[in-house]
VEXTOR-104678 format. One record per residue (C-alpha): residue number from 0; x negated, y, z negated; chain. Coordinates in nm, 2 decimals, padded with zeros to 4 digits. Example, Ala and Ser with C-alpha at 12.3 -4.5 7.8 and 13.67 -1.06 7.14 Angstrom:
BEGIN
[tornu 0; [-01.23; -00.45; -00.78]; 'A'],
[tornu 1; [-01.37; -00.11; -00.71]; 'A'],
***
This chain:
BEGIN
[tornu 0; [-00.55; -00.44; -00.14]; 'A'],
[tornu 1; [-00.59; -00.70; 00.14]; 'A'],
[tornu 2; [-00.33; -00.73; 00.41]; 'A'],
[tornu 3; [-00.31; -01.00; 00.68]; 'A'],
[tornu 4; [-00.26; -00.84; 01.03]; 'A'],
[tornu 5; [-00.18; -01.00; 01.36]; 'A'],
[tornu 6; [-00.24; -00.83; 01.70]; 'A'],
[tornu 7; [-00.08; -00.99; 02.00]; 'A'],
[tornu 8; [-00.15; -00.85; 02.34]; 'A'],
[tornu 9; [-00.25; -01.00; 02.68]; 'A'],
[tornu 10; [-00.48; -00.70; 02.75]; 'A'],
[tornu 11; [-00.82; -00.76; 02.59]; 'A'],
[tornu 12; [-00.91; -00.39; 02.61]; 'A'],
[tornu 13; [-00.60; -00.29; 02.42]; 'A'],
[tornu 14; [-00.67; -00.54; 02.15]; 'A'],
[tornu 15; [-01.03; -00.41; 02.12]; 'A'],
[tornu 16; [-00.91; -00.05; 02.09]; 'A'],
[tornu 17; [-00.65; -00.13; 01.83]; 'A'],
[tornu 18; [-00.89; -00.35; 01.63]; 'A'],
[tornu 19; [-01.15; -00.07; 01.63]; 'A'],
[tornu 20; [-00.89; 00.18; 01.50]; 'A'],
[tornu 21; [-00.80; -00.06; 01.22]; 'A'],
[tornu 22; [-01.16; -00.10; 01.12]; 'A'],
[tornu 23; [-01.20; 00.27; 01.13]; 'A'],
[tornu 24; [-00.90; 00.31; 00.90]; 'A'],
[tornu 25; [-01.05; 00.06; 00.66]; 'A'],
[tornu 26; [-01.36; 00.27; 00.63]; 'A'],
[tornu 27; [-01.16; 00.58; 00.54]; 'A'],
[tornu 28; [-00.89; 00.44; 00.32]; 'A'],
[tornu 29; [-00.88; 00.21; 00.02]; 'A'],
[tornu 30; [-00.75; -00.09; 00.21]; 'A'],
[tornu 31; [-00.88; -00.41; 00.37]; 'A'],
[tornu 32; [-00.73; -00.59; 00.67]; 'A'],
[tornu 33; [-00.78; -00.95; 00.77]; 'A'],
[tornu 34; [-00.71; -00.93; 01.14]; 'A'],
[tornu 35; [-00.63; -01.22; 01.38]; 'A'],
[tornu 36; [-00.59; -01.15; 01.75]; 'A'],
[tornu 37; [-00.37; -01.34; 02.00]; 'A'],
[tornu 38; [-00.34; -01.32; 02.38]; 'A'],
[tornu 39; [00.02; -01.45; 02.40]; 'A'],
[tornu 40; [00.34; -01.49; 02.19]; 'A'],
[tornu 41; [00.31; -01.87; 02.20]; 'A'],
[tornu 42; [-00.04; -01.86; 02.05]; 'A'],
[tornu 43; [00.09; -01.63; 01.77]; 'A'],
[tornu 44; [00.39; -01.86; 01.70]; 'A'],
[tornu 45; [00.18; -02.17; 01.68]; 'A'],
[tornu 46; [-00.03; -02.01; 01.40]; 'A'],
[tornu 47; [00.28; -01.88; 01.22]; 'A'],
[tornu 48; [00.45; -02.21; 01.24]; 'A'],
[tornu 49; [00.16; -02.36; 01.05]; 'A'],
[tornu 50; [00.11; -02.08; 00.80]; 'A'],
[tornu 51; [00.35; -01.78; 00.80]; 'A'],
[tornu 52; [00.09; -01.54; 00.65]; 'A'],
[tornu 53; [00.11; -01.20; 00.82]; 'A'],
[tornu 54; [00.23; -00.88; 00.65]; 'A'],
[tornu 55; [00.18; -00.67; 00.97]; 'A'],
[tornu 56; [00.22; -00.77; 01.34]; 'A'],
[tornu 57; [00.14; -00.55; 01.64]; 'A'],
[tornu 58; [00.32; -00.69; 01.94]; 'A'],
[tornu 59; [00.28; -00.59; 02.30]; 'A'],
[tornu 60; [00.62; -00.58; 02.47]; 'A'],
[tornu 61; [00.53; -00.70; 02.82]; 'A'],
[tornu 62; [00.33; -01.03; 02.82]; 'A'],
[tornu 63; [00.33; -01.34; 03.04]; 'A'],
[tornu 64; [00.55; -01.61; 02.90]; 'A'],
[tornu 65; [00.73; -01.49; 02.59]; 'A'],
[tornu 66; [00.78; -01.11; 02.57]; 'A'],
[tornu 67; [00.70; -00.92; 02.26]; 'A'],
[tornu 68; [01.08; -00.89; 02.19]; 'A'],
[tornu 69; [01.13; -01.26; 02.23]; 'A'],
[tornu 70; [00.82; -01.34; 02.01]; 'A'],
[tornu 71; [00.96; -01.11; 01.74]; 'A'],
[tornu 72; [01.29; -01.28; 01.74]; 'A'],
[tornu 73; [01.12; -01.62; 01.69]; 'A'],
[tornu 74; [00.91; -01.47; 01.41]; 'A'],
[tornu 75; [01.23; -01.36; 01.23]; 'A'],
[tornu 76; [01.37; -01.71; 01.26]; 'A'],
[tornu 77; [01.06; -01.85; 01.08]; 'A'],
[tornu 78; [01.16; -01.70; 00.75]; 'A'],
[tornu 79; [00.94; -01.39; 00.79]; 'A'],
[tornu 80; [01.20; -01.12; 00.71]; 'A'],
[tornu 81; [00.95; -00.89; 00.53]; 'A'],
[tornu 82; [00.68; -00.87; 00.80]; 'A'],
[tornu 83; [00.63; -00.53; 00.95]; 'A'],
[tornu 84; [00.66; -00.55; 01.33]; 'A'],
[tornu 85; [00.52; -00.27; 01.54]; 'A'],
[tornu 86; [00.57; -00.28; 01.91]; 'A'],
[tornu 87; [00.32; -00.13; 02.14]; 'A'],
[tornu 88; [00.41; -00.06; 02.51]; 'A'],
[tornu 89; [00.36; 00.16; 02.81]; 'A'],
[tornu 90; [00.74; 00.14; 02.86]; 'A'],
[tornu 91; [00.98; 00.34; 02.63]; 'A'],
[tornu 92; [01.29; 00.17; 02.78]; 'A'],
[tornu 93; [01.24; -00.13; 02.55]; 'A'],
[tornu 94; [01.27; 00.07; 02.24]; 'A'],
[tornu 95; [01.64; 00.00; 02.20]; 'A'],
[tornu 96; [01.58; -00.38; 02.22]; 'A'],
[tornu 97; [01.33; -00.35; 01.94]; 'A'],
[tornu 98; [01.60; -00.25; 01.69]; 'A'],
[tornu 99; [01.76; -00.60; 01.74]; 'A'],
[tornu 100; [01.46; -00.76; 01.57]; 'A'],
[tornu 101; [01.43; -00.50; 01.30]; 'A'],
[tornu 102; [01.11; -00.35; 01.43]; 'A'],
[tornu 103; [00.93; -00.12; 01.18]; 'A'],
[tornu 104; [00.81; 00.11; 01.46]; 'A'],
[tornu 105; [00.76; 00.15; 01.84]; 'A'],
[tornu 106; [00.44; 00.30; 01.96]; 'A'],
[tornu 107; [00.38; 00.40; 02.32]; 'A'],
[tornu 108; [00.05; 00.32; 02.49]; 'A'],
[tornu 109; [-00.22; 00.45; 02.52]; 'A'],
[tornu 110; [-00.26; 00.43; 02.15]; 'A'],
[tornu 111; [-00.45; 00.70; 01.96]; 'A'],
[tornu 112; [-00.62; 00.69; 01.62]; 'A'],
[tornu 113; [-00.37; 00.94; 01.47]; 'A'],
[tornu 114; [-00.09; 00.71; 01.58]; 'A'],
[tornu 115; [-00.25; 00.43; 01.39]; 'A'],
[tornu 116; [-00.31; 00.64; 01.08]; 'A'],
[tornu 117; [00.05; 00.76; 01.08]; 'A'],
[tornu 118; [00.20; 00.41; 01.11]; 'A'],
[tornu 119; [-00.04; 00.24; 00.86]; 'A'],
[tornu 120; [00.03; 00.51; 00.60]; 'A'],
[tornu 121; [00.40; 00.45; 00.64]; 'A'],
[tornu 122; [00.36; 00.08; 00.62]; 'A'],
[tornu 123; [00.14; 00.09; 00.31]; 'A'],
[tornu 124; [00.39; 00.33; 00.14]; 'A'],
[tornu 125; [00.68; 00.10; 00.22]; 'A'],
[tornu 126; [00.48; -00.21; 00.12]; 'A'],
[tornu 127; [00.38; -00.07; -00.21]; 'A'],
[tornu 128; [00.74; 00.03; -00.29]; 'A'],
[tornu 129; [00.86; -00.32; -00.21]; 'A'],
[tornu 130; [00.59; -00.47; -00.44]; 'A'],
[tornu 131; [00.71; -00.26; -00.73]; 'A'],
[tornu 132; [00.62; -00.47; -01.04]; 'A'],
[tornu 133; [00.72; -00.49; -01.40]; 'A'],
[tornu 134; [00.49; -00.57; -01.69]; 'A'],
[tornu 135; [00.56; -00.69; -02.04]; 'A'],
[tornu 136; [00.43; -00.44; -02.30]; 'A'],
[tornu 137; [00.40; -00.55; -02.67]; 'A'],
[tornu 138; [00.60; -00.30; -02.89]; 'A'],
[tornu 139; [00.55; -00.40; -03.26]; 'A'],
[tornu 140; [00.71; -00.74; -03.31]; 'A'],
[tornu 141; [00.91; -00.70; -02.99]; 'A'],
[tornu 142; [00.82; -00.68; -02.62]; 'A'],
[tornu 143; [00.95; -00.43; -02.36]; 'A'],
[tornu 144; [00.98; -00.50; -01.98]; 'A'],
[tornu 145; [00.84; -00.19; -01.81]; 'A'],
[tornu 146; [00.84; -00.09; -01.44]; 'A'],
[tornu 147; [00.48; 00.01; -01.35]; 'A'],
[tornu 148; [00.61; 00.30; -01.15]; 'A'],
[tornu 149; [00.76; 00.46; -01.46]; 'A'],
[tornu 150; [00.42; 00.47; -01.65]; 'A'],
[tornu 151; [00.26; 00.82; -01.65]; 'A'],
[tornu 152; [-00.04; 00.72; -01.85]; 'A'],
[tornu 153; [-00.17; 00.50; -02.13]; 'A'],
[tornu 154; [-00.37; 00.65; -02.42]; 'A'],
[tornu 155; [-00.59; 00.49; -02.67]; 'A'],
[tornu 156; [-00.51; 00.64; -03.01]; 'A'],
[tornu 157; [-00.81; 00.77; -03.19]; 'A'],
[tornu 158; [-00.91; 00.61; -03.53]; 'A'],
[tornu 159; [-00.66; 00.33; -03.49]; 'A'],
[tornu 160; [-00.83; 00.02; -03.35]; 'A'],
[tornu 161; [-00.65; -00.13; -03.04]; 'A'],
[tornu 162; [-00.36; 00.11; -03.07]; 'A'],
[tornu 163; [-00.22; 00.22; -02.74]; 'A'],
[tornu 164; [00.05; 00.47; -02.64]; 'A'],
[tornu 165; [00.23; 00.39; -02.31]; 'A'],
[tornu 166; [00.38; 00.73; -02.20]; 'A'],
[tornu 167; [00.67; 00.66; -01.96]; 'A'],
[tornu 168; [00.89; 00.90; -01.77]; 'A'],
[tornu 169; [01.16; 00.88; -02.04]; 'A'],
[tornu 170; [01.00; 00.76; -02.36]; 'A'],
[tornu 171; [00.67; 00.64; -02.53]; 'A'],
[tornu 172; [00.59; 00.29; -02.64]; 'A'],
[tornu 173; [00.36; 00.23; -02.93]; 'A'],
[tornu 174; [00.17; -00.08; -02.84]; 'A'],
[tornu 175; [-00.16; -00.26; -02.91]; 'A'],
[tornu 176; [-00.44; -00.40; -02.69]; 'A'],
[tornu 177; [-00.74; -00.25; -02.50]; 'A'],
[tornu 178; [-00.75; -00.01; -02.21]; 'A'],
[tornu 179; [-01.00; -00.25; -02.03]; 'A'],
[tornu 180; [-00.74; -00.52; -02.03]; 'A'],
[tornu 181; [-00.47; -00.29; -01.88]; 'A'],
[tornu 182; [-00.72; -00.13; -01.64]; 'A'],
[tornu 183; [-00.77; -00.48; -01.48]; 'A'],
[tornu 184; [-00.40; -00.52; -01.45]; 'A'],
[tornu 185; [-00.31; -00.17; -01.33]; 'A'],
[tornu 186; [-00.60; -00.06; -01.11]; 'A'],
[tornu 187; [-00.45; -00.23; -00.80]; 'A'],
[tornu 188; [-00.14; -00.02; -00.86]; 'A'],
[tornu 189; [-00.31; 00.32; -00.85]; 'A'],
[tornu 190; [-00.42; 00.37; -01.21]; 'A'],
[tornu 191; [-00.75; 00.54; -01.28]; 'A'],
[tornu 192; [-00.97; 00.62; -01.58]; 'A'],
[tornu 193; [-01.04; 01.00; -01.58]; 'A'],
[tornu 194; [-01.23; 00.98; -01.91]; 'A'],
[tornu 195; [-01.27; 00.75; -02.21]; 'A'],
[tornu 196; [-00.94; 00.67; -02.38]; 'A'],
[tornu 197; [-00.70; 00.73; -02.09]; 'A'],
[tornu 198; [-00.56; 00.53; -01.80]; 'A'],
[tornu 199; [-00.35; 00.74; -01.56]; 'A'],
[tornu 200; [-00.10; 00.67; -01.28]; 'A'],
[tornu 201; [-00.21; 00.87; -00.98]; 'A'],
[tornu 202; [00.15; 00.89; -00.86]; 'A'],
[tornu 203; [00.20; 01.15; -01.14]; 'A'],
[tornu 204; [-00.11; 01.36; -01.09]; 'A'],
[tornu 205; [00.01; 01.70; -00.96]; 'A'],
[tornu 206; [-00.34; 01.84; -00.91]; 'A'],
[tornu 207; [-00.70; 01.84; -01.05]; 'A'],
[tornu 208; [-00.84; 02.15; -01.21]; 'A'],
[tornu 209; [-01.21; 02.14; -01.32]; 'A'],
[tornu 210; [-01.21; 01.91; -01.62]; 'A'],
[tornu 211; [-00.84; 01.85; -01.64]; 'A'],
[tornu 212; [-00.57; 01.65; -01.47]; 'A'],
[tornu 213; [-00.23; 01.83; -01.45]; 'A'],
[tornu 214; [00.06; 01.59; -01.43]; 'A'],
[tornu 215; [00.39; 01.64; -01.26]; 'A'],
[tornu 216; [00.56; 01.70; -01.59]; 'A'],
[tornu 217; [00.30; 01.97; -01.69]; 'A'],
[tornu 218; [00.10; 01.75; -01.93]; 'A'],
[tornu 219; [-00.28; 01.82; -01.92]; 'A'],
[tornu 220; [-00.52; 01.53; -01.96]; 'A'],
[tornu 221; [-00.90; 01.55; -01.99]; 'A'],
[tornu 222; [-01.13; 01.47; -01.70]; 'A'],
[tornu 223; [-01.49; 01.40; -01.76]; 'A'],
[tornu 224; [-01.74; 01.57; -01.53]; 'A'],
[tornu 225; [-01.90; 01.24; -01.46]; 'A'],
[tornu 226; [-01.58; 01.10; -01.33]; 'A'],
[tornu 227; [-01.45; 01.41; -01.15]; 'A'],
[tornu 228; [-01.59; 01.34; -00.80]; 'A'],
[tornu 229; [-01.48; 00.98; -00.80]; 'A'],
[tornu 230; [-01.13; 01.06; -00.93]; 'A'],
[tornu 231; [-01.09; 01.35; -00.68]; 'A'],
[tornu 232; [-01.18; 01.12; -00.39]; 'A'],
[tornu 233; [-00.95; 00.84; -00.51]; 'A'],
[tornu 234; [-00.66; 01.09; -00.56]; 'A'],
[tornu 235; [-00.70; 01.24; -00.22]; 'A'],
[tornu 236; [-00.69; 00.89; -00.05]; 'A'],
[tornu 237; [-00.39; 00.79; -00.27]; 'A'],
[tornu 238; [-00.20; 01.10; -00.17]; 'A'],
[tornu 239; [-00.27; 01.06; 00.20]; 'A'],
[tornu 240; [-00.15; 00.70; 00.20]; 'A'],
[tornu 241; [00.13; 00.70; -00.06]; 'A'],
[tornu 242; [00.23; 01.06; -00.14]; 'A'],
[tornu 243; [00.32; 01.13; -00.50]; 'A'],
[tornu 244; [00.60; 01.07; -00.74]; 'A'],
[tornu 245; [00.75; 01.41; -00.82]; 'A'],
[tornu 246; [01.08; 01.29; -00.96]; 'A'],
[tornu 247; [01.02; 01.41; -01.31]; 'A'],
***
């Protein structure tokens, strides 16, 4: 996943620290940031007026010219309702004002790396939920619209060429196609291949035990020894960022 991030602060050292924290986060989590830095609210707004492209904005509150609060208000006026705005400031008294521009969070300087991990995890979880997607699954001569978040796993049925079972939270769809095709579609949404013949939604993995995946509904799925380390690492990162779906 690639997210566009803007950092706006008149203090170069604060920009450097935050930028370093973001890069460190990239190295430890399955995410990529395209970061653009600005030294004033006016510079940021000039860029946004040309191309409103940011998903995340870190705004210093006290800056020469436009304050962070004023900058955020202008951002909201440029049809950027979904951007996550995080204010950073030495001064907690501006926190109440941040609510008027629907700030996602208010962080107090000096920033720490745990602060950034906490807020980015929250943002990514919120962003992923907002990007909830539906797919069309062939079901015999008909087609079914399926919410990706409701798929536990997909299984290739043995001895039946291109036969797939989509196991959902409330029913199973008998479909056709290849797992490779669906892996390309669903991997960005947290699906992994624990062994040949299965594609599993990590939201529904309860825990990993030797050569098995235990799902939240008690289902046990095979895990190849060759894939075990990679799946375990991916699952750990996934849980740290997104948590799990334990609603079944």
